[in-house]
N, C-alpha and C positions, 0 to 999 in steps of 0.2 A: 789672750794672755799666754806667753810661752813660759814652759816650765822644763827644767833640765838639771841632770846632775853632773857635775864636771870632775868630781873626785869623791871617793867614798865618805869624806868628811865634809863636803861642801854641796849645799843646797841653795839654788837660786830661784828667785820668781821675779817676773819683770812684767811690764805692761806698757802699752802706748795708748794716749788718749788725746783728744783735742775738742776744741769748741771754736767759735768764730774768732776767738781772740787769741789763744794760747794753744801751744802743741807740747806735750810732755812725753817723757819716757822715764821709768824707774826700774831699779833692780835691787835685790836684796841677796846677801851671800852670808851663810851661816860659818863659812870658812872652816877652821879647825876647832872652834869652840864646841862643847858637848850639846848646847843648846841655843837655840836662836832667840835673842832677847831684844832685837829691833823690831820696830813697827813704823808704818809711814801711811800718811793719807794724801790722797790727790782727789780733790773735789773741784773740777772746773766750773761748775754751776752753782757755787755756794748761794748766789742770786744771780740775776740776769746779767749784771755787769761786773762780777767778782769772782775770782778763782782763789781756791786756797790750797797749799801744799805744806806738809809737815814732816819732818823726820824726828823719830823718837828713839834715842838709843838707851835700853834698859841696862841696869846693873843691880845685882843681888837678886834677879828675878825678873820674869817676863810681863807680869800683869800690870805694870804701872805704864809701860810703853803701850800695851795694848788697850789700857783704858783710855789713854789720851788720843790714840788713833780713833776710837770710837766716839768719844765725847767732846773733845776740845774744839773742834770747829763749829760744833752745834752750839756750845756756849758763846763762841764769838758772835754768831749770828743773832743769838738771844739777846744779848745786852742791850740795854737802852742807848748806850753811846753809839752801837753800830748804826741804829735807826736814825741817829743824828748826824750820821756821816764820820763819826770820830772812830775810825777802825783801830788806830793805835790804842786808844783807852780801852775799847772792847776786847781786843786780844791781850792786853796786860790783865784785865780782870779774869779772863777765861783761864789764863796760867794759874792764878791763885785759886779760882774756883775748882780746879782739878783736886787740890789738896782738900778743900772743904768737902766736896763730893765723896771722897775716899773715906771719910770719918764716918763713925756710927754704924748702926746696923744696916742701913741701906748699902753704905760704902762697903762694909764687910760682905755683905751677900753678893754684890756684883763683883768684887774681887775673886770671891770664892768660886763663882760661876765660871769667871775667865780662867781661873787656875785649873778647875776640873776639865774644862774643855783643852786647855793646853797639855794636861797630863794624858789625855787620851789620845790625841793625835800627834802626828810627827811634825818636826819643825816646818816641813814644806806645807803642811795643810794649815798650820797656825798662820803662815803668811797670807794664804789664800783667804782665809776667815777675817783676818785683822789688818787689812789693807782696805780700808772703805773706798767704795767706787762711787761715781757720780750718782747722786740720788739716794745714796744709804744714809737716810736719817738726817739730812739737812733741814727738812721740813718737820721733823718729829722731835722737837726739843722737849725737855722733861723738866717738870718743877722740881723733881727730887726731893718729896716731901720726907720729913723725919719718920723713921719707923721705930716703933718699940720692939725691944727683943733682947736676947741675952748678949748681944754684942753692941748694945746702944752706947756703950762707953769706949768703943774701938777708937783709938787714937789715929789710925791710919797705918799704911804699909811701912815697913822697915825697909823696902826695897824703892828703888827709884828710877828715873829716867831723865836724860836731857830732852830738850825741846827746841827744834829750829823751825821757824814758820815762816813762810813767805806767802803774802796775799797781794793778788794784782787785781787792781780796779781801775779801768780805763788806762791812763798813763802813769798811774801812780803804783809804786812798789812798797810795802810795808812789810818790814822783816822785824820778827821778835826771837829773841833768842836766850835761853837759860841753860848753861853747860857748855861742853866743848864740842858740840857739832857745830857746823859752820855754813854760812850762806855767802856765796862769791858771785859777783857779776862780771861778764866779760864785756868789755866796751872797746870795740876796734881791736880786740884781740889782747888787752890788757886786762889783768885780773884785779879786781877791787874787792876787799873784805867788806861785807856789809853786817858781819857780826863779830863779836870778840870772844875768844875762848876764856871761859871763867874758871881759871886755875887758883888754887888757894894762895899762891904766891905773889899774885898780883895785889898791889898796895890797898886798893879799895876793898878788895875781897878780904885781904889779912885783917884790915882795921875792923871791919865789920864782925868777922869770926871771933877775934879777941875781945871785943866789946860785948858780945853776946855770951861770953864765957867758954869759948871753945879754944882749941888750940891747933897749931899745925906741926906735924912730925914727919919728916922725910917726905915733904911735899904733899901730904895728905890730911884732910880735916879731922881732927882727933885721932890721927894715925891710920884712919881706915878709908876715907872716901877722897878720891883725887879730883874731885870737883867741888866748886864753891857754890854753885847754883844748880838746883835740880828740882824737879817735881817729884813728890813723894818723900823718902828718907825721913820720915817723921820724928824719928829718934833725934834728930838735929834742930827740931822745930818745937821744943816743949817749954820754951821760957814765956810764962803767961804774962809776963810784964812787958814784953816786946811785941811790936806789930809784926806781921809776916815778913816785910821787906827787911827786917832788922835781925832776923834769927841767925842762928850759926850757918845754916844753909837755907838759901830762900829760893822760891820759885819765881822771884820778881824777874822779868825778862828786859834786856836791853830793847829798846825800840829805834828802829831806824827807818825813815821815810825818805825815799828818793823819787825823783821824776825820770821816768823812762824816755828815751828817745831813739831814733832811728840808728844811732851807733851802736846800740846794745845788741849783742849776739845771742847770749843766753844767760840764764841764771841756774847756779848748781847748789843743792842743798845735800850735805852729806855728813855722815857720822864721823867719829874721830878715827875709825878703822882706816878710812881713806886717806885722812890728812896725815896720819902717822907714816905714811908711805909716799906720799906726793905733796909738794907745796901747793898753795893756790895757783901760782903762775903755771907750774909744771902741769897741773890738772887742766887748765884752760888750754894750754898749747896742746895737750894731748887729745882732748875733746875736738879742737879744731881740726887737727890732722886726721881724726877719724871720720868726721863729717865731710871730708873729701870723698870717701869712698862708701859711706854707709849712711842713708837717711833715716833708719829706724832708731829713734833715740834711745830705747831700751836696749838695743843691740850695743849702742855705744856705751851705755851704762855697764853692761856686763863685760865688754872690753876692758874698762877700766878697773873693774873688780878682779877680772883675771890678771891684769897687770899687777895689782897690788898684792893678790894672794901669794902667800909664803909657799915654797915647793914642799916644806916639811913642818911639822908642828915645832913651835918655838920662835919667839922674837916677833918683829914687826910682820904684819901682813896675816897674822893668825886670828885676829878679832873679827866679830860680826861686822859686816859692812853693808851699808844702805846708802843710795844716793838716787836723786830725782835731778832730771835735766828739764828746765823750762825754756822754750823758745817763745818769744813774744812776736806774733805774727806782723809783718809789715805789708804795706799795700803793694799789690801784685799787678805789674804792668799788663796790659791787655794782651791776651793770648798766652800767658804764662800762668804756671800752676804754682801754688804755694809749696808744693812738694819739690818742685824743680829748684828753688832757691831757699834752702833752709837757713842761710845766714846772710848778712849784708856783705856786699861786695865792696872792695876799696873804693870804688868810684861812686858809691851812693851819694845822693845830695845830703847835706846836713839838715838835722831837725831845725825847724823854725824856733824851737825852744833854745835859747842860749844859756839858760840858767845853770849854774854849777850846782851839781847834786851833792849835798853835804852827806858823807857817811859818818858813822860814829866817829868823833874826834879821838876816842880811845882805842880805836882798832889797832891791835898790836901788828904792825906791819911796816914795812918800808918799801918804797918804789922799787919794781924790778927794773933791771937794766934792759933797755929795748933790743940789745944785741945778745940776750941769753938765749941760747939755743936749747930745745926740748932735750933732754937726756934720752940716751939710747934706751929702747924698749926692753932690752935684756937686762938693764942695770937696775939694781934697787935704788929707789929714789927716796932717801930718808929726808923727812921735813926737819928743818931746823926751828929754833925760836922764832926767828923771823921768817914769816910765813911767804916771802917773797911776793907780795902783792902791794900795790899802791894803797893808801889808807883813804884817798877820797877819789872818786870817778873824775876823769877829766871833763872839761866842760864839753856839752854835746856839740859836734861838729867841728871842734878843734882838732889839730893834727897832733898825732902821738909820736 
């Protein structure tokens, strides 16, 4: 794993990893923020046939993102629905379980330990410690027993984080998202959003917020939080007469399940610091361009973050930024190496599966024009409300 500082205010950490099925690279940048509040997890061997990737963008503090990077994938693996093959249900329950685990004496003690460690080390070391690697705890799930103590009535942290997770099992991709981090798939060069940005002004979010007794001011929940869904943020989850999915802010993720095929180039997960600077299609175009000259996926991630980083403090490009690129390996012709062909060529034969892959119907996106050219690398690319991506993946093997 390479580590380098690209400016006095910028810290980066990146990695590359692979197994027989997937190949990934990731990178995080502190940017111009005083602290690093992002975390991520990449577990290519969640089990023998399953890989897990997650991006967690913290706000109001670092500990909830670090907590999720440490424990969320364990809880996915542990739930009985996972053992029955229902990954969608298991990952949804894992999101809610994070809020449950952070309450009480045990939750307080764990968050305090994370906070102590974060206070003692620099942002760079935080990234090293709290980006779980393969084999880190995926076989050591915890029953999380109740503990008596002075903080037994601890309601949970007032800070929180977004969570965007992609789970790959065989030819199936399961995406779960709560917040404004985003998952995008490139299919034959076209960007398709597999998650929705949960902003308070979306109709379904506004309706829940108001019914739960909250309000929206200046685009923020109760005038403070610019997200409608998140893990943590327990001050917005105190209505004892409502279930977790109907609180002012909820950890309830949108679940999107699609079938992968040979037309798929890669999957990207990134926090909003990236999407503030590049639209979904612009990012996919940029990654394709970089893959022409760079095979190391973490290096491509770093080029994206360098591209997004503002030259001075202030405005877009100053946020913490984290992203993961995942390539799903395809059959390699005899005599060729997987490294030689990181993405599908235009002449590849279409997949035998012709089923259309349903992305979430409420993805806030419009199809990009096929003739759109990637913007100049020297120009700042502000993302608009329309994130310049198609809302449903094109049929496998169809012409784009």
